[in-house]
C-alpha positions as CSV (number, residue, x, y, z in Angstrom):
1,X,104.9,125.9,58.2
2,X,102.1,125.5,61.1
3,X,100.4,128.5,61.5
4,X,98.0,127.4,64.2
5,X,96.5,129.8,66.6
6,X,97.1,129.1,70.1
7,X,96.5,130.4,73.5
8,X,99.9,131.4,74.3
9,X,101.2,134.8,73.3
10,X,104.8,134.0,74.0
11,X,106.9,131.4,71.9
12,X,110.3,130.2,72.3
13,X,112.0,129.3,68.9
14,X,114.4,126.3,69.4
15,X,116.8,125.5,66.1
16,X,117.9,122.1,66.2
17,X,120.0,119.8,64.0
18,X,119.6,116.1,62.9
19,X,121.7,114.3,65.2
20,X,123.6,112.8,62.5
21,X,127.2,111.5,62.9
22,X,129.6,114.1,61.2
23,X,127.1,116.7,61.0
24,X,127.1,118.1,64.4
25,X,129.5,119.4,66.8
26,X,132.1,118.7,63.7
27,X,134.8,120.9,65.6
28,X,134.8,119.1,68.8
29,X,134.4,115.7,66.5
30,X,137.6,116.4,65.0
31,X,139.4,115.5,68.5
32,X,137.0,113.1,70.6
33,X,135.8,111.7,67.0
34,X,132.3,112.1,65.4
35,X,130.6,109.4,67.0
36,X,131.2,110.5,70.6
37,X,130.5,114.1,69.1
38,X,126.9,113.2,68.0
39,X,126.4,111.8,71.6
40,X,127.2,115.3,72.9
41,X,124.6,116.7,70.5
42,X,121.9,114.9,71.8
43,X,122.9,115.0,75.4
44,X,123.0,118.9,74.8
45,X,119.4,118.7,73.1
46,X,118.0,116.8,75.8
47,X,119.3,119.3,78.3
48,X,117.3,122.0,76.3
49,X,114.2,119.7,76.1
50,X,114.3,119.4,79.8
51,X,114.4,123.0,80.5
52,X,111.3,123.6,77.9
53,X,108.9,120.5,78.2
54,X,106.6,122.1,81.2
55,X,107.5,126.0,80.1
56,X,104.7,128.4,80.0
57,X,105.2,129.2,76.4
58,X,104.5,127.5,72.8
59,X,107.8,125.9,71.8
60,X,108.3,126.1,68.1
61,X,111.0,123.9,66.6
62,X,112.7,124.5,64.0
63,X,114.4,121.5,62.6
64,X,117.1,121.3,59.5
65,X,115.9,118.2,58.1
66,X,113.8,115.3,59.4
67,X,111.1,116.4,61.8
68,X,110.1,112.8,62.6
69,X,113.2,112.5,64.7
70,X,111.6,114.8,67.2
71,X,108.6,114.1,67.9
72,X,109.4,112.9,71.4
73,X,109.4,116.6,71.9
74,X,105.5,117.4,71.3
75,X,103.0,118.6,73.6
76,X,100.2,119.9,73.1
77,X,101.6,123.3,72.5
78,X,104.8,122.1,70.6
79,X,105.1,122.6,66.9
80,X,107.6,121.2,64.5
81,X,108.6,123.1,61.8
82,X,111.2,123.4,59.0
83,X,114.1,125.7,58.6
84,X,114.4,127.8,55.3
85,X,117.1,128.0,53.1
86,X,120.3,130.3,53.2
87,X,122.6,131.0,55.9
88,X,121.9,131.2,59.5
89,X,120.9,134.5,59.6
90,X,118.5,133.5,57.0
91,X,117.1,131.1,58.7
92,X,116.3,133.4,61.9
93,X,115.1,135.9,60.2
94,X,112.9,133.6,58.2
95,X,111.3,132.1,61.6
96,X,111.2,135.4,63.2
97,X,108.8,136.6,60.3
98,X,106.8,133.6,60.6
99,X,106.3,133.9,64.3
100,X,105.8,137.6,64.9
101,X,102.1,136.8,62.6
102,X,101.5,134.3,65.8
103,X,102.7,135.7,69.2
104,X,103.7,139.0,70.8
105,X,106.8,138.1,72.2
106,X,109.6,135.6,71.0
107,X,112.8,134.1,71.9
108,X,114.7,132.3,69.7
109,X,117.8,129.7,70.9
110,X,120.1,126.9,69.9
111,X,120.7,123.8,72.0
112,X,124.2,124.6,73.0
113,X,124.2,126.0,76.3
114,X,123.9,123.8,79.3
115,X,123.4,126.8,81.7
116,X,120.4,128.3,80.1
117,X,117.2,127.8,82.4
118,X,113.7,128.7,82.8
119,X,115.1,131.9,85.0
120,X,116.7,133.1,82.0
121,X,113.9,132.7,79.7
122,X,111.5,134.4,82.2
123,X,114.0,137.4,82.4
124,X,114.2,137.4,78.7
125,X,110.4,137.5,78.3
126,X,109.9,139.9,81.2
127,X,112.8,142.6,79.7
128,X,110.7,142.6,76.3
129,X,108.1,144.9,78.4
130,X,110.4,147.4,78.1
131,X,112.9,147.0,75.6
132,X,113.0,146.2,71.9
133,X,115.6,143.6,71.9
134,X,117.1,141.1,74.6
135,X,120.5,139.3,73.8
136,X,121.9,136.6,75.8
137,X,125.9,137.1,75.5
138,X,128.0,133.8,74.9
139,X,131.5,133.8,76.3
140,X,133.0,133.2,72.4
141,X,131.3,136.6,71.4
142,X,128.5,135.1,69.9
143,X,124.8,135.1,71.8
144,X,123.0,131.8,73.0
145,X,119.5,133.8,72.8
146,X,117.9,136.4,70.9
147,X,114.3,137.9,71.6
148,X,111.6,140.5,70.2
149,X,108.4,141.1,70.0
150,X,108.8,141.8,66.0
151,X,111.7,141.1,63.1
152,X,114.6,143.2,62.4
153,X,115.8,142.1,59.1
154,X,119.2,144.3,59.8
155,X,120.1,142.4,62.8
156,X,120.6,139.0,60.7
157,X,121.9,140.5,57.7
158,X,125.7,141.1,57.4
159,X,126.9,139.3,60.2
160,X,129.8,137.1,60.7
161,X,128.4,133.7,61.5
162,X,130.5,131.5,63.8
163,X,132.8,134.1,64.4
164,X,133.8,136.1,67.9
165,X,132.2,139.4,66.5
166,X,128.7,138.1,66.0
167,X,127.4,140.0,69.5
168,X,129.4,143.0,68.8
169,X,128.0,143.4,65.2
170,X,124.5,142.6,66.5
171,X,124.7,145.1,69.1
172,X,126.1,147.9,66.4
173,X,123.1,147.2,64.4
174,X,120.7,147.2,67.0
175,X,122.2,151.1,68.1
176,X,121.8,151.9,64.4
177,X,118.3,151.0,64.4
178,X,117.5,152.9,67.4
179,X,116.5,149.7,69.3
180,X,116.6,149.4,72.9
181,X,118.6,146.3,74.3
182,X,118.6,144.1,77.4
183,X,121.4,141.9,77.9
184,X,121.0,138.8,79.9
185,X,123.8,137.1,82.2
186,X,126.6,136.1,79.9
187,X,127.1,132.0,79.5
188,X,129.0,129.4,77.7
189,X,127.9,127.5,74.9
190,X,129.7,124.5,74.2
191,X,131.3,124.7,70.5
192,X,135.0,123.6,71.4
193,X,136.8,121.0,73.5
194,X,137.6,123.8,75.7
195,X,134.1,124.4,76.7
196,X,133.9,120.5,77.1
197,X,136.4,120.7,79.6
198,X,134.9,123.8,81.6
199,X,131.9,122.2,82.0
200,X,133.3,118.6,83.0
201,X,135.7,120.6,85.8
202,X,132.0,121.8,86.9
203,X,130.5,118.5,87.0
């Protein structure tokens, strides 16, 4: 895990997977084939890369397997780290706990949301001036972004990941913790063929 101090006070954590056929976008792969699903995943990663390539924050890439596969993302303030063990909540919490030692504001995103752009990232960082938590609601009931200044372990525990209750349960936990929450615009992840067709219709 890289502990290097940088000039930036803000960081965007990006969770990525090795784009291995049969291991990414498998729900879509069952309908269009795993090879095509892997190609789709690579396209989504590249879209995210284009958003972040000159974004004014450190980029902390947390990958599940092979850091060398993502070397082309590198820039002076882009770092590659390994995801921890455990479920998604464990992995995200560990990333936040590491990064809060280095940065004042932290956002965490995946690579599934083609509509995520610099304006939304900027809005998320700005919201953390007056709120303790920022969430980007996804159409499927999850979230495409979570941001905070410090880690809140309860937000990542006991959440039914990959269900339509993720955002609701997270909001309930935030309320129980007394956290002020800012909600970003609702966007659509690509997780199913319905999502693929939606974006295809948009061109």
